[in-house]
C-alpha positions as semicolon CSV with decimal commas, in nm:
position;residue;x (nm);y (nm);z (nm)
1;M;8,567;5,742;10,336
2;A;8,876;5,955;10,247
3;V;8,859;6,262;10,018
4;S;9,157;6,303;9,785
5;I;9,259;6,646;9,699
6;T;9,497;6,716;9,417
7;K;9,741;6,993;9,346
8;T;9,508;7,101;9,072
9;D;9,203;7,139;9,326
10;V;9,431;7,364;9,538
11;S;9,566;7,552;9,263
12;A;9,263;7,770;9,230
13;L;9,289;7,874;9,583
14;E;9,650;7,972;9,578
15;S;9,739;8,335;9,525
16;E;10,072;8,422;9,329
17;A;10,149;8,724;9,522
18;V;10,103;8,535;9,846
19;S;10,357;8,264;9,719
20;N;10,595;8,541;9,597
21;E;10,569;8,702;9,958
22;I;10,640;8,398;10,128
23;I;10,956;8,302;9,907
24;E;11,087;8,692;9,940
25;G;11,040;8,679;10,291
26;V;11,234;8,360;10,352
27;V;11,510;8,499;10,135
28;K;11,511;8,830;10,325
29;E;11,494;8,682;10,698
30;S;11,755;8,403;10,617
31;A;12,102;8,490;10,743
32;T;12,258;8,256;10,461
33;L;12,015;8,322;10,179
34;S;12,052;8,697;10,201
35;L;12,424;8,679;10,136
36;F;12,373;8,476;9,802
37;T;12,394;8,631;9,468
38;K;12,146;8,540;9,206
39;L;12,317;8,402;8,914
40;P;12,166;8,411;8,557
41;N;11,921;8,146;8,437
42;M;12,120;7,845;8,314
43;T;12,039;7,675;7,989
44;A;12,262;7,376;8,064
45;G;12,363;7,186;8,378
46;T;12,703;7,370;8,377
47;L;12,783;7,720;8,346
48;R;13,135;7,851;8,307
49;M;13,166;8,208;8,465
50;P;13,506;8,410;8,451
51;V;13,585;8,570;8,774
52;L;13,853;8,792;8,892
53;E;14,143;8,600;9,055
54;S;14,335;8,859;9,163
55;L;14,234;9,224;9,215
56;P;14,387;9,520;9,069
57;E;14,579;9,775;9,281
58;A;14,510;10,134;9,290
59;Y;14,764;10,403;9,376
60;W;14,762;10,766;9,488
61;V;14,895;11,028;9,217
62;N;15,190;11,237;9,364
63;E;15,264;11,557;9,175
64;K;15,585;11,594;9,348
65;K;15,719;11,263;9,390
66;D;15,604;11,093;9,055
67;N;15,568;11,402;8,841
68;G;15,189;11,325;8,818
69;R;15,230;10,975;8,655
70;K;14,986;10,710;8,705
71;K;15,121;10,365;8,764
72;T;15,008;10,043;8,605
73;T;14,838;9,750;8,781
74;S;14,740;9,388;8,657
75;M;14,479;9,148;8,734
76;A;14,393;8,794;8,634
77;W;14,079;8,617;8,544
78;A;14,001;8,257;8,620
79;N;13,730;8,032;8,502
80;K;13,506;7,903;8,772
81;Y;13,232;7,620;8,688
82;I;12,888;7,616;8,858
83;V;12,696;7,271;8,836
84;A;12,335;7,282;8,883
85;E;12,220;7,060;9,161
86;E;11,889;7,020;9,335
87;L;11,842;7,206;9,669
88;A;11,530;7,133;9,877
89;V;11,371;7,220;10,216
90;I;11,021;7,145;10,354
91;L;10,889;7,477;10,501
92;T;10,586;7,457;10,708
93;I;10,350;7,732;10,698
């Protein structure tokens, strides 16, 4: 006779702290996941995020050559779209 165990039956045995440690350990030890940046929680399937398209440049101030004047620079912004997709993996413990 087979015994059926449901997720509800097991949830009483599962500690939240252990689950968090496992997930944090996977992120910390993974070469790929450790390079990712956590984005804000998305309320929709698509998120528009303005990002720098070109970086500003800084210059040295030269009192003798430029009479101490500071130069101006420019930078550009671009809209990048993040689309939420499912990501899954089976991790055996």
